[in-house]
Structures are given as structure tokens and as C-alpha cells.
Residue, then its C-alpha position, 0 to 999 in steps of 0.5 A: x541490494x538497494x531499494x531506494x535512497x534518502x533525499x536530504x533536501x525533501x527529508x524523505x526516502x525515495x523507493x526506486x523499485x517496488x520489488x522489496x523483500x517484504x512489503x514496506x508499510x506506511x501507517x495512516x490514521x486518527x483516533x478512529x479510522x486507520x489505513x495501512x498502505x504498502x509500497x505497492x499500494x496494497x494494504x487495508x483499512x479499519x475502524x477502531x479495531x483491526x481484528x473486528x472492524x476491518x473495512x477491507x480484507x487483510x490477513x494480518x496473521x499470514x505470511x507477509x505478502x502483499x497480494x489479494x484484496x482490491x485493485x483500483x484502475x483509473x480510466x480517463x476519458x478517451x484514454x486507456x485504463x491504468x493502475x497507479x500501483x505496482x500490482x497486479x499489472 
């Protein structure tokens, strides 16, 4: 099953469906603060130590699913609220 394609001109992988078999994670951070963000906008962040200083909840020793935690919605003036991610819709 195909979940996306490589864009050679922009040097990136384009995900065309969020329904991947497992979460695909992007790692962001610097020497102190880190965040892990999945293709469905799930993930977590922490300060220095993922086990002891998590800022947002994530059970890294559970099965690899991308559920729970916080979801964000955007509400523009005079418009309906919408979710920039795939879940929980």
C-alpha cells in the first residue's frame, strides 16, 4: 500500500494519507527541549529527559498508537472551528 511519494524537486516525502500502519514520527529539538510529532499531529514534548520531564503525556512503552493526549482546534472569527490534524475529527 502506498502512503505517499518522494518529491525530488523539493527534496521531501509527501504523505497523501494519514492512515499509515504505525505513526510516522518527526523529531524536533535542541539541547534542552524536544518534541516528537506524528503524521496525524499526535506526539509529545519534554525538557531534557523524556522519562522524567515530559511536558505533554505520552506512554512511550505502550503499543505504537497515536491516541489520547491533547487536540487543538482553530476558531477564526465568524467561522467554524476546525482541526489542523487528522485526529480526533
